[in-house]
C-alpha positions as CSV (number, residue, x, y, z in Angstrom):
1,M,-112.4,-116.3,212.3
2,G,-108.9,-117.8,210.7
3,N,-107.4,-118.1,214.1
4,V,-110.2,-120.2,216.0
5,K,-108.8,-123.5,216.6
6,V,-110.9,-126.6,216.5
7,P,-111.6,-127.8,220.0
8,L,-110.6,-131.6,219.4
9,T,-109.3,-133.7,216.7
10,V,-109.0,-137.5,216.9
11,Y,-106.6,-139.4,214.8
12,V,-106.7,-143.1,214.2
13,L,-103.6,-144.9,213.1
14,W,-102.6,-148.4,211.8
15,H,-99.9,-149.9,209.8
16,P,-101.2,-150.3,206.2
17,E,-100.8,-154.2,206.4
18,F,-103.1,-154.4,209.4
19,E,-106.3,-155.5,207.8
20,D,-108.6,-154.6,210.5
21,G,-107.5,-151.0,211.0
22,Y,-110.3,-149.5,208.7
23,F,-112.9,-151.7,210.1
24,Y,-112.0,-150.3,213.8
25,A,-111.7,-146.8,212.5
26,R,-115.3,-147.0,211.0
27,E,-116.7,-148.4,214.2
28,I,-115.1,-145.9,216.4
29,Y,-116.3,-143.0,214.1
30,S,-119.9,-144.5,214.2
31,Y,-119.9,-144.0,218.0
32,F,-118.0,-140.7,218.4
33,T,-118.7,-138.9,215.2
34,R,-121.8,-140.0,213.4
35,D,-123.7,-143.2,212.4
36,I,-122.0,-144.3,209.0
37,E,-125.4,-146.1,208.2
38,N,-127.2,-142.7,208.6
39,P,-125.0,-140.1,206.9
40,V,-127.3,-137.1,207.7
41,S,-127.8,-138.1,211.5
42,R,-126.4,-135.9,214.3
43,G,-123.9,-138.2,216.4
44,I,-121.5,-136.7,218.9
45,G,-119.6,-135.0,216.3
46,I,-116.1,-135.3,217.2
47,P,-113.7,-135.0,214.1
48,L,-112.0,-138.3,213.6
49,L,-109.6,-138.7,210.7
50,F,-108.2,-141.8,209.4
51,S,-106.8,-143.3,206.3
52,C,-108.7,-145.1,203.4
53,E,-109.2,-148.7,202.9
54,G,-107.2,-151.1,200.9
55,K,-104.5,-148.5,200.2
56,V,-101.1,-149.3,199.7
57,F,-100.0,-145.6,201.0
58,E,-97.9,-145.8,204.3
59,H,-100.8,-144.4,206.5
60,K,-98.4,-141.7,208.3
61,I,-101.0,-139.0,208.5
62,K,-99.9,-135.4,208.5
63,I,-101.0,-134.3,212.1
64,D,-100.9,-130.7,212.6
65,F,-100.9,-130.1,216.2
66,D,-101.4,-126.4,215.9
67,K,-104.8,-126.6,214.3
68,S,-106.5,-128.0,217.5
69,E,-106.8,-127.0,221.0
70,R,-106.6,-130.8,221.8
71,T,-105.2,-133.8,219.9
72,V,-105.9,-137.5,220.7
73,I,-103.9,-140.2,218.4
74,I,-105.1,-143.8,218.7
75,I,-102.7,-146.3,217.3
76,F,-103.3,-150.1,216.7
77,I,-100.2,-151.6,217.5
78,D,-99.6,-155.1,216.0
79,D,-96.8,-157.1,214.6
80,K,-96.4,-155.4,211.5
81,I,-95.7,-151.9,213.5
82,L,-93.1,-154.0,215.8
83,L,-91.3,-155.1,212.8
84,D,-91.2,-151.7,211.1
85,N,-88.4,-149.2,212.0
86,E,-89.9,-146.5,210.1
87,W,-93.0,-146.7,212.1
88,Y,-90.9,-146.5,215.4
89,T,-89.5,-143.3,214.2
90,Y,-93.1,-142.1,213.3
91,V,-94.8,-143.2,216.6
92,E,-91.6,-141.5,218.5
93,Q,-92.2,-138.3,216.6
94,L,-95.7,-138.3,217.7
95,Q,-95.2,-139.1,221.3
96,N,-92.4,-136.3,221.3
97,K,-95.0,-133.8,220.3
98,C,-97.6,-135.0,223.0
99,D,-94.7,-135.0,225.6
100,K,-94.3,-131.3,225.0
101,N,-98.1,-130.3,225.4
102,S,-100.4,-131.9,228.1
103,K,-103.4,-131.1,225.6
104,H,-102.0,-133.8,222.9
105,I,-102.2,-137.4,223.8
106,I,-101.6,-140.9,222.3
107,Y,-103.7,-143.9,223.1
108,P,-102.1,-147.1,222.3
109,V,-104.3,-150.1,221.4
110,A,-102.3,-153.4,221.7
111,I,-103.7,-155.8,219.0
112,I,-101.2,-158.4,220.2
113,K,-99.5,-158.9,223.7
114,Q,-96.2,-158.3,222.3
115,A,-97.4,-154.8,221.5
116,L,-96.8,-153.9,225.1
117,N,-93.0,-153.8,224.4
118,L,-93.1,-151.5,221.5
119,P,-89.7,-149.9,222.1
120,V,-90.7,-146.1,221.8
121,N,-89.8,-143.8,224.5
122,N,-92.9,-142.9,226.9
123,I,-95.1,-145.4,225.1
124,K,-94.1,-148.4,227.1
125,S,-95.2,-146.8,230.3
126,K,-98.8,-145.8,229.0
127,N,-101.7,-147.7,230.0
128,Y,-102.4,-149.8,226.8
129,I,-106.1,-150.7,225.7
130,R,-105.5,-154.5,225.8
131,L,-107.6,-155.6,222.7
132,F,-105.8,-158.6,222.7
133,E,-107.4,-160.1,225.9
134,K,-110.7,-160.3,224.2
135,S,-111.3,-163.3,221.8
136,D,-114.5,-162.7,220.3
137,E,-114.7,-159.4,217.7
138,D,-117.9,-158.3,219.1
139,E,-116.5,-157.9,222.5
140,K,-113.2,-156.5,221.2
141,I,-115.4,-153.7,219.9
142,K,-117.5,-153.2,223.0
143,Y,-114.4,-153.0,225.0
144,L,-112.6,-150.6,222.6
145,I,-115.7,-148.1,222.5
146,F,-116.1,-148.4,226.5
147,S,-112.3,-147.7,227.0
148,L,-112.0,-144.9,224.5
149,A,-115.4,-143.1,225.8
150,H,-113.8,-143.2,229.2
151,E,-110.4,-141.8,228.4
152,L,-112.0,-139.2,225.9
153,C,-114.1,-138.0,228.8
154,R,-111.3,-137.9,231.3
155,F,-109.2,-135.9,228.5
156,L,-111.8,-133.3,227.9
157,Y,-112.6,-132.8,231.5
158,G,-109.1,-132.5,232.3
159,I,-108.8,-135.2,234.6
160,E,-105.4,-136.8,235.3
161,R,-104.8,-140.3,234.5
162,I,-104.0,-142.5,237.4
163,S,-100.8,-143.3,236.1
164,E,-99.5,-140.1,235.4
165,V,-100.2,-138.2,238.8
166,D,-98.2,-138.2,242.0
167,N,-98.8,-141.1,244.3
168,T,-99.4,-138.6,247.1
169,Q,-102.4,-137.1,245.2
170,S,-105.7,-139.0,244.5
171,P,-106.7,-138.0,240.7
172,P,-110.3,-136.7,240.6
173,P,-112.5,-139.4,239.4
174,V,-115.3,-139.4,236.8
175,K,-118.3,-139.7,239.5
176,L,-121.4,-141.7,238.4
177,F,-124.2,-141.1,240.9
178,L,-126.8,-143.6,241.2
179,S,-130.0,-142.2,242.0
180,H,-132.7,-144.7,243.0
181,A,-135.5,-145.5,245.5
182,K,-134.8,-147.9,248.1
183,S,-138.0,-149.6,248.3
184,D,-137.6,-151.0,244.9
185,G,-134.5,-150.0,243.0
186,I,-131.8,-151.4,245.2
187,T,-131.5,-154.8,243.2
188,I,-130.6,-153.2,240.1
189,T,-128.6,-150.4,241.6
190,E,-126.6,-153.1,243.6
191,S,-125.9,-154.7,240.3
192,I,-124.6,-151.8,238.6
193,W,-122.4,-151.1,241.4
194,E,-120.9,-154.5,241.5
195,Y,-120.3,-154.3,237.8
196,I,-118.4,-151.3,238.0
197,K,-116.3,-152.4,241.0
198,L,-115.6,-156.1,240.0
199,N,-116.0,-156.4,236.1
200,T,-114.4,-153.5,234.6
201,P,-110.9,-152.1,234.2
202,L,-111.9,-148.8,235.6
203,D,-112.6,-150.0,239.6
204,D,-109.5,-147.7,240.7
205,F,-111.0,-144.4,239.4
206,F,-114.5,-144.8,238.5
207,D,-116.5,-144.0,241.6
208,A,-120.1,-145.1,241.8
209,Q,-122.0,-143.5,244.7
210,D,-125.4,-143.8,245.9
211,I,-126.0,-140.6,248.0
212,A,-129.4,-140.3,249.8
213,P,-129.4,-137.5,252.1
214,G,-129.7,-134.1,250.3
215,Y,-127.2,-132.2,251.5
216,D,-124.7,-134.8,251.2
217,F,-125.6,-134.9,247.5
218,V,-125.5,-131.1,246.8
219,K,-121.9,-131.1,248.6
220,E,-120.7,-134.0,246.5
221,I,-122.3,-132.9,243.1
222,E,-120.9,-129.5,243.4
223,S,-117.4,-130.6,244.3
224,A,-117.0,-132.6,241.4
225,I,-119.5,-130.8,239.1
226,S,-117.3,-130.8,235.8
227,N,-117.0,-134.6,236.0
228,S,-120.3,-136.0,237.4
229,M,-123.3,-137.5,235.9
230,L,-126.5,-138.8,237.4
231,L,-127.8,-142.3,236.5
232,V,-131.6,-142.5,237.3
233,I,-133.0,-145.8,238.2
234,H,-136.4,-145.0,237.5
235,T,-138.8,-147.5,239.3
236,D,-142.5,-147.4,240.0
237,N,-141.6,-145.4,243.6
238,Y,-138.8,-143.4,242.4
239,S,-140.9,-140.1,241.5
240,S,-142.8,-140.4,244.9
241,R,-139.6,-140.0,247.1
242,K,-138.5,-136.3,247.9
243,W,-134.6,-137.0,247.8
244,C,-135.0,-138.6,244.5
245,R,-136.8,-135.4,243.1
246,K,-134.5,-133.4,244.8
247,E,-131.3,-135.3,243.0
248,I,-133.0,-134.6,239.7
249,L,-133.6,-130.8,240.2
250,I,-130.3,-130.2,241.5
251,S,-128.6,-132.2,238.7
252,K,-130.6,-130.2,236.1
253,E,-129.8,-126.8,237.7
254,L,-126.4,-127.4,237.8
255,S,-126.4,-128.9,234.2
256,I,-124.8,-132.3,234.5
257,P,-125.6,-135.2,232.2
258,I,-128.4,-137.5,233.1
259,L,-129.4,-140.7,231.9
260,V,-132.8,-142.6,232.9
261,L,-133.0,-146.2,233.2
262,D,-136.7,-147.0,232.7
263,C,-137.2,-149.9,235.0
264,L,-141.1,-149.2,235.5
265,C,-142.7,-152.4,236.4
266,K,-146.6,-151.8,236.7
267,L,-147.8,-148.4,237.6
268,E,-146.5,-145.0,238.6
269,K,-148.9,-142.7,240.4
270,R,-147.2,-139.4,239.3
271,S,-144.6,-139.3,236.8
272,F,-142.0,-136.5,237.6
273,P,-142.0,-133.8,234.7
274,Y,-138.5,-132.7,235.2
275,M,-137.0,-136.3,234.6
276,A,-137.8,-135.8,230.6
277,N,-135.8,-134.1,228.0
278,V,-132.9,-136.3,228.6
279,Q,-131.8,-139.7,227.3
280,T,-133.7,-142.8,228.4
281,L,-132.8,-146.5,228.3
282,R,-135.5,-149.3,228.9
283,I,-134.6,-152.0,231.1
284,R,-137.3,-154.9,231.0
285,E,-138.6,-156.2,234.1
286,D,-137.9,-159.8,232.9
287,E,-134.3,-159.3,231.9
288,K,-131.0,-158.9,233.7
289,P,-129.6,-155.3,233.1
290,N,-126.8,-155.2,230.6
291,C,-124.4,-153.1,232.7
292,E,-121.8,-153.0,230.3
293,E,-124.2,-151.2,227.9
294,I,-125.5,-149.2,230.6
295,I,-122.0,-147.8,231.6
296,T,-121.1,-147.4,228.2
297,I,-123.9,-145.4,227.1
298,S,-123.4,-143.3,230.4
299,L,-119.9,-142.5,229.3
300,L,-120.9,-141.6,225.9
301,E,-123.4,-139.4,227.4
302,V,-120.9,-137.6,229.6
303,L,-118.8,-137.3,226.4
304,R,-121.7,-135.8,224.3
305,H,-122.5,-133.3,227.1
306,K,-119.1,-132.0,227.4
307,Y,-118.1,-132.0,223.7
308,Q,-121.6,-130.3,222.8
309,L,-120.6,-127.1,225.4
310,I,-117.2,-127.2,223.9
311,Y,-118.3,-127.4,220.3
312,I,-121.2,-124.7,220.7
313,N,-118.6,-122.1,222.1
314,F,-116.2,-123.0,219.3
315,I,-118.8,-122.2,216.8
316,L,-120.0,-118.8,218.6
317,K,-116.2,-117.7,218.3
318,S,-116.0,-118.7,214.5
319,F,-119.0,-116.5,214.1
320,E,-117.6,-113.9,216.6
321,I,-120.9,-114.1,218.7
322,D,-120.6,-113.4,222.6
323,I,-123.3,-115.5,224.6
324,C,-123.7,-115.8,228.1
325,E,-122.4,-119.1,229.4
326,K,-125.5,-119.7,231.2
327,N,-127.4,-119.8,227.9
328,I,-125.3,-122.3,226.2
329,L,-127.0,-125.7,226.8
330,S,-126.1,-129.2,226.3
331,Y,-129.9,-130.4,226.1
332,P,-132.7,-128.7,224.1
333,P,-134.3,-125.9,226.2
334,E,-137.4,-126.6,228.4
335,L,-139.7,-124.7,230.8
336,F,-137.4,-125.7,233.8
337,S,-134.0,-124.3,232.1
338,L,-135.9,-120.8,231.4
339,V,-137.1,-120.8,234.9
340,Q,-134.1,-122.0,236.8
341,T,-130.7,-122.1,234.7
342,I,-130.6,-119.2,231.9
343,D,-129.5,-115.7,232.2
344,K,-132.8,-113.6,231.8
345,E,-130.9,-110.7,230.8
346,E,-129.6,-112.4,227.6
347,S,-132.0,-112.6,224.5
348,I,-130.5,-115.7,223.1
349,V,-130.5,-119.2,223.9
350,V,-128.1,-121.9,222.2
351,Y,-128.7,-125.6,222.1
352,P,-127.5,-128.5,220.2
353,D,-129.3,-129.5,216.8
354,P,-131.8,-130.6,215.8
355,P,-134.1,-127.5,216.1
356,L,-137.1,-128.1,218.2
357,G,-140.6,-128.2,216.5
358,A,-142.7,-125.0,215.8
359,D,-145.4,-125.9,218.8
360,E,-142.7,-126.6,221.2
361,L,-140.9,-123.1,220.6
362,A,-144.1,-121.4,220.8
363,L,-144.7,-122.7,224.1
364,L,-141.3,-121.7,225.3
365,K,-141.7,-118.1,223.9
366,Q,-145.0,-117.8,226.1
367,Y,-142.3,-117.6,229.0
368,K,-140.5,-114.8,227.5
369,T,-141.5,-113.5,224.2
370,D,-138.3,-111.8,222.9
371,L,-136.2,-115.1,223.8
372,Q,-134.4,-116.3,220.6
373,F,-133.7,-120.0,220.4
374,V,-131.0,-121.1,217.7
375,T,-128.9,-124.2,217.3
376,P,-125.4,-124.4,215.9
377,T,-126.7,-124.4,212.5
378,M,-128.7,-121.3,212.9
379,L,-125.7,-119.2,214.2
380,Y,-124.8,-117.7,211.0
381,S,-128.0,-115.6,211.1
382,I,-127.2,-113.9,214.3
383,N,-125.7,-110.1,214.1
384,S,-122.6,-110.2,216.2
385,R,-123.1,-106.5,217.4
386,T,-127.0,-106.4,217.9
387,K,-127.5,-110.2,218.6
388,N,-130.7,-110.0,216.3
389,I,-131.6,-112.8,214.1
390,T,-131.9,-112.4,210.3
391,E,-133.9,-115.5,209.3
392,R,-132.9,-116.9,205.9
393,P,-130.6,-114.6,204.7
394,L,-129.7,-116.7,201.6
395,K,-133.3,-116.7,200.5
396,G,-133.4,-116.3,196.6
397,F,-129.7,-117.8,196.3
398,D,-129.4,-121.1,194.3
399,I,-126.2,-122.8,195.1
400,G,-124.5,-125.4,192.8
401,I,-122.9,-128.2,195.1
402,S,-120.2,-129.7,192.9
403,I,-118.9,-132.5,195.3
404,S,-117.5,-135.6,193.5
405,E,-115.6,-138.6,195.0
406,I,-111.7,-138.7,195.3
407,S,-109.6,-142.0,194.4
408,E,-106.1,-140.8,195.9
409,E,-105.0,-141.4,199.3
410,N,-105.2,-138.3,201.6
411,L,-102.2,-137.3,203.6
412,Y,-104.6,-135.4,206.1
413,G,-106.5,-138.7,207.0
414,L,-109.6,-137.5,204.8
415,N,-111.5,-140.1,203.0
416,M,-115.2,-140.6,201.5
417,L,-116.6,-140.5,205.0
418,H,-115.2,-137.1,205.6
419,L,-116.2,-135.9,202.0
420,Q,-119.8,-137.0,203.0
421,D,-119.6,-135.3,206.2
422,M,-118.4,-131.9,204.7
423,M,-121.0,-132.4,202.0
424,V,-124.0,-133.0,204.8
425,E,-122.8,-130.1,206.8
426,I,-122.5,-127.5,204.1
427,A,-125.8,-128.5,202.8
428,R,-127.3,-128.3,206.2
429,Y,-126.0,-124.9,206.9
430,L,-127.1,-123.5,203.5
431,I,-130.6,-125.0,203.5
432,A,-131.1,-123.4,206.9
433,A,-129.8,-120.0,205.7
434,G,-132.7,-120.4,203.0
435,A,-130.7,-121.2,199.9
436,Q,-131.9,-123.4,197.2
437,L,-129.5,-126.1,196.2
438,S,-128.6,-127.4,192.7
439,Y,-126.7,-130.6,192.2
440,G,-125.9,-132.2,188.6
441,G,-125.5,-135.7,189.4
442,D,-126.8,-139.2,188.3
443,I,-129.8,-140.2,190.6
444,R,-128.4,-143.7,190.8
445,Y,-124.8,-142.8,191.7
446,R,-123.2,-145.2,194.2
447,K,-126.0,-146.7,196.6
448,D,-123.5,-146.2,199.6
449,F,-122.7,-142.4,198.7
450,N,-125.4,-141.0,196.9
451,F,-125.2,-137.3,196.9
452,V,-128.8,-136.8,195.8
453,D,-130.2,-139.1,198.4
454,I,-128.5,-137.1,201.1
455,L,-129.7,-133.6,199.7
456,T,-133.1,-135.2,199.7
457,T,-133.0,-136.5,203.4
458,L,-131.6,-133.3,204.5
459,V,-134.3,-131.1,202.7
460,E,-136.9,-133.7,204.1
461,N,-135.8,-132.9,207.5
462,H,-135.6,-129.2,207.1
463,N,-139.2,-129.0,205.7
464,H,-140.5,-131.1,208.5
465,E,-138.8,-129.0,211.1
466,H,-140.1,-125.8,209.7
467,E,-143.7,-126.4,208.8
468,K,-144.2,-123.3,206.7
469,I,-141.2,-123.8,204.5
470,N,-141.4,-126.1,201.3
471,Q,-137.7,-126.0,199.8
472,K,-136.8,-128.2,197.2
473,I,-133.4,-129.2,195.4
474,T,-133.0,-129.1,191.8
475,N,-131.3,-132.3,190.3
476,Y,-130.0,-131.4,186.8
477,V,-130.2,-134.5,184.5
478,A,-127.8,-134.9,181.4
479,N,-130.1,-136.2,178.5
480,Y,-128.3,-139.6,178.3
481,L,-129.3,-140.1,181.9
482,R,-133.0,-139.1,181.3
483,K,-134.2,-142.8,181.5
484,S,-132.6,-143.6,184.7
485,V,-135.0,-141.0,186.5
486,S,-138.3,-143.0,186.1
487,E,-141.8,-141.5,186.9
488,Q,-141.8,-143.5,190.1
489,I,-138.6,-141.9,191.4
490,Q,-140.0,-138.4,190.2
491,S,-143.4,-138.9,192.0
492,D,-141.5,-140.5,195.2
493,L,-139.5,-137.3,195.5
494,I,-141.9,-134.8,194.3
495,N,-142.3,-132.6,197.5
496,V,-138.4,-132.3,197.8
497,V,-136.7,-132.6,194.3
498,K,-137.4,-130.6,191.3
499,F,-135.7,-132.5,188.2
500,K,-134.5,-130.4,185.5
501,F,-134.3,-132.6,182.3
502,I,-132.0,-131.1,179.6
503,E,-133.1,-131.3,176.1
504,P,-131.1,-133.2,173.6
505,L,-128.8,-131.4,171.1
506,D,-130.1,-131.5,167.7
507,S,-126.7,-132.0,166.3
508,L,-126.1,-135.4,167.8
509,D,-127.1,-139.1,166.7
510,Y,-128.3,-140.7,170.0
511,S,-129.0,-144.0,168.4
512,S,-125.4,-144.7,167.2
513,C,-123.7,-147.8,168.6
514,D,-120.0,-146.6,168.1
515,V,-118.2,-146.7,171.3
516,F,-116.1,-143.5,170.7
517,Y,-119.2,-141.7,169.2
518,S,-121.2,-142.7,172.4
519,R,-118.5,-141.4,174.7
520,Y,-118.5,-138.0,172.5
521,V,-122.3,-137.9,172.9
522,R,-122.1,-138.3,176.8
523,A,-119.5,-135.5,177.0
524,R,-121.4,-133.2,174.9
525,D,-124.7,-134.1,177.0
526,L,-122.7,-133.3,180.1
527,T,-121.3,-130.0,179.0
528,N,-124.8,-128.9,178.0
529,M,-126.1,-129.8,181.3
530,R,-123.4,-127.9,183.1
531,E,-123.8,-124.9,180.9
532,Q,-127.8,-124.7,181.7
533,M,-126.9,-125.3,185.2
534,N,-124.3,-122.5,185.2
535,R,-126.9,-120.1,183.8
536,D,-129.6,-120.8,186.6
537,I,-127.2,-120.9,189.7
538,S,-125.6,-118.0,191.9
539,A,-122.5,-119.5,193.1
540,R,-120.8,-123.1,193.2
541,I,-119.0,-124.7,195.8
542,I,-116.3,-127.1,194.7
543,I,-114.9,-130.2,196.8
544,G,-113.0,-133.2,195.7
545,G,-113.5,-134.7,192.1
546,K,-112.1,-137.4,189.9
547,T,-108.8,-136.8,188.3
548,Q,-109.4,-139.7,185.8
549,G,-112.2,-142.2,185.0
550,Y,-114.8,-139.2,184.2
551,Q,-117.6,-139.3,181.3
552,G,-117.2,-135.8,180.3
553,A,-114.6,-134.0,178.0
554,Y,-112.9,-132.9,181.2
555,P,-113.3,-133.8,184.9
556,G,-116.6,-132.9,185.7
557,L,-115.8,-130.2,188.7
558,L,-113.2,-128.8,186.4
559,E,-115.5,-127.9,183.5
560,E,-118.0,-126.5,186.3
561,V,-115.3,-124.0,187.6
562,I,-114.3,-122.8,184.1
563,L,-117.9,-122.4,183.1
564,A,-118.5,-120.1,186.5
565,M,-115.3,-118.3,186.3
566,N,-115.6,-117.4,182.8
567,V,-119.1,-115.3,183.4
568,G,-118.1,-114.2,187.1
569,K,-120.0,-116.5,189.3
570,P,-118.6,-116.7,192.7
571,V,-116.7,-120.0,193.3
572,Y,-115.5,-121.6,196.4
573,L,-112.7,-124.0,196.3
574,I,-112.4,-126.4,199.4
575,G,-109.1,-127.9,198.7
576,A,-108.2,-130.3,201.9
577,F,-109.9,-133.4,200.2
578,G,-107.5,-133.1,197.2
579,G,-108.9,-134.6,193.8
580,I,-109.0,-132.1,191.0
581,T,-110.2,-129.2,193.4
582,Q,-106.7,-129.3,194.7
583,E,-105.3,-129.2,191.1
584,I,-107.4,-126.3,190.1
585,I,-106.1,-124.6,193.2
586,K,-102.5,-124.9,192.1
587,C,-103.3,-123.2,188.9
588,V,-105.3,-120.6,190.7
589,L,-102.1,-119.8,192.7
590,G,-99.8,-119.9,189.4
591,E,-98.4,-123.3,190.1
592,K,-98.0,-126.2,187.7
593,S,-100.4,-129.0,187.7
594,E,-99.0,-132.2,186.2
595,V,-102.7,-133.5,186.5
596,L,-104.3,-131.0,184.1
597,S,-102.3,-131.9,181.1
598,E,-102.8,-134.1,178.1
599,E,-99.6,-136.3,179.0
600,Y,-101.1,-137.3,182.4
601,Q,-104.7,-137.8,181.2
602,F,-103.5,-140.2,178.3
603,N,-102.1,-142.6,180.9
604,Y,-105.5,-143.7,182.0
605,G,-107.8,-145.9,180.2
606,D,-108.5,-145.1,176.1
607,Y,-108.7,-141.6,177.1
608,N,-106.0,-140.9,174.4
609,N,-108.3,-142.3,171.6
610,S,-111.3,-140.6,173.2
611,Y,-109.5,-137.2,173.2
612,K,-108.5,-137.4,169.7
613,Y,-111.7,-138.4,168.6
614,Y,-113.7,-135.7,170.5
615,N,-111.4,-133.0,168.8
616,E,-111.8,-134.3,165.5
617,R,-115.6,-133.9,166.1
618,A,-115.1,-130.5,167.6
619,L,-113.1,-129.5,164.6
620,A,-115.9,-130.6,162.2
621,N,-118.5,-129.1,164.3
622,S,-116.9,-126.0,165.1
623,I,-117.1,-126.3,168.9
624,N,-114.2,-125.7,171.6
625,P,-111.7,-128.7,171.5
626,I,-110.4,-130.4,174.7
627,D,-107.4,-128.3,175.3
628,Y,-105.6,-128.3,178.8
629,E,-102.7,-126.0,178.3
630,S,-105.6,-123.3,177.5
631,I,-107.5,-124.3,180.6
632,T,-104.5,-124.0,182.9
633,T,-103.6,-120.5,181.3
634,F,-107.2,-119.4,181.9
635,L,-107.0,-120.4,185.6
636,K,-103.6,-118.7,186.2
637,D,-104.2,-115.7,184.6
638,K,-107.7,-115.4,186.6
639,G,-106.0,-116.2,189.8
640,I,-107.6,-115.9,193.3
641,K,-109.5,-112.7,192.1
642,G,-111.1,-114.5,189.4
643,L,-113.0,-116.7,192.0
644,N,-115.1,-113.5,192.5
645,N,-116.3,-114.9,195.8
646,G,-116.3,-111.9,198.2
647,L,-113.3,-113.6,200.3
648,T,-110.0,-112.2,200.5
649,D,-106.7,-113.6,199.3
650,N,-105.9,-114.7,202.7
651,E,-109.4,-116.4,203.5
652,N,-109.5,-118.2,200.1
653,K,-106.0,-119.6,201.0
654,I,-107.7,-120.8,204.6
655,L,-110.5,-122.5,202.3
656,F,-107.7,-124.0,200.3
657,Q,-106.4,-126.0,203.0
658,S,-108.7,-126.0,205.9
659,T,-110.2,-129.4,207.3
660,N,-112.3,-127.5,209.7
661,I,-115.9,-127.7,208.6
662,I,-117.3,-124.9,210.6
663,Q,-114.3,-122.7,209.5
664,I,-115.1,-123.5,205.9
665,I,-118.9,-123.0,206.4
666,S,-118.4,-119.6,208.3
667,L,-116.4,-118.2,205.3
668,I,-118.7,-119.3,202.8
669,L,-121.9,-118.0,204.6
670,K,-120.1,-114.7,205.1
671,A,-119.2,-114.3,201.7
672,L,-122.7,-115.1,200.4
673,S,-124.3,-113.2,203.1
674,N,-122.6,-110.1,202.3
675,G,-122.8,-110.7,198.3
């Protein structure tokens, strides 16, 4: 499990003084990873790492070429990089790594024309993405996504770039087959053809072909099967044409990506059923087709198709499951795939998330009752030896999710978007495994990054996908936050969230207006809430966490770890995101943490005075004072074994530093399922 490499990692780099760098990185992330506006959505899912916004850190991310099968580095080159000798050295080091292995590549993006003259060996000869040639910001984004989609398609399919092949050898093109009925589809087909040939930089190697004779189509598509796509111009007469139907059937049988342009005008006498279950783009009769949008969506679909197959194979390896290649689908299964595509001897069919609904699955099972249909989220439940599925193996487990924001720059290119991704995927897998989730956070916490909202949406989606299941998450609410959870919020979330309000402590005066006493009350309330939650949960997963600016006696995640370890509850520390989790890991490994010390904490705000006030009250009320020395000693004495999480020392060390979401999830599910 620890040796399985991520199939692809993409890094986005820019000089810290290039103000638009983060904006462009977010746009790339939204297209190639997932929609930023909808954190629980399932996009293409390619891991994309980049620096935080507005940091003075030099942005030189530590790129580990050994952790990925393929590495893509996108560098935005502006005048800042041109005038920075340290960046020359950095870029040159990266290029030298890529020169030694064709599975690693750099895509330079020229922000200004002068960027084409960057004096770095082997960069000048590359085919830059010339963003400076586009004046409008919207046009720049479209061109950037279009260019990167095509480059990533070629890279994943192992297609050589036109500038890197021998002049005597024609490079294999990405083939876009235009399937149309000549009686009413010729106009839009010709407009797409002309656009590709005349209006894009891809005309030298993007080969659009309209092939009517069936045997020619079979020959062409089979010869280019690894890098083909069928673009269907679905007009009124399309489904009535024999060869049009034939092209659809061949494409589905050979499992190449398909995009359907819905160009229906008036009436289709008989729809062709095997044209369904694929992405469809509506083209209005009274509008000129947006060819740029059509080709970009086509490229993104080719990329999604290829990456999903690579990704599913990667997860199968991570869970040590061997499945026949024919039974790994890039589209949801349908009756056609059961009859024509899959291996009938194999008992499992794997397809991309999200899972099909119960009614659709019941229909598919009528064809072969012993077939098991699973998505990557469900692969944890397959016994690698017997290939039997154990549904909901974590039923009865209550897992505490302890995730908090990180404030410092991360050398691995991880930021709040990636923290959100990690949280979504871990929660998604745990919910699918049947576990209950608990979270001790403020329901109002950050509108742009509210963990409770994300958990709620995940549970709602899961309950909808599995109609007989009615899971809920438990949100523990400290007493001082009780008023923030209105009756309206409770009634709105009644089907997915169980609020657990923690009772006030008798020893506290909640009416006091004294600033330091109020801070003391909040800290005591938070400790009381965490103690109650710790009694209820089965295990804790810890990621990130503030190192300063917290409301409690200690950083929240630190206090939760101490409480869990003190009573032997399993703790899983995911360290690559840094934060207080990384400091806890240092102590567990017997190393020194400067952050977990009074000296460090006293440097922030008025913590010094709050610390003294808290300890004076603690002495008067016979409760434990804040004592970082005893905390760090406790963690060092407990060590890795004190995490009591069912993982070996080496497996825990992987968890401490891995950025591989599936590797992390695999380890946690393995340990919990065996616990």
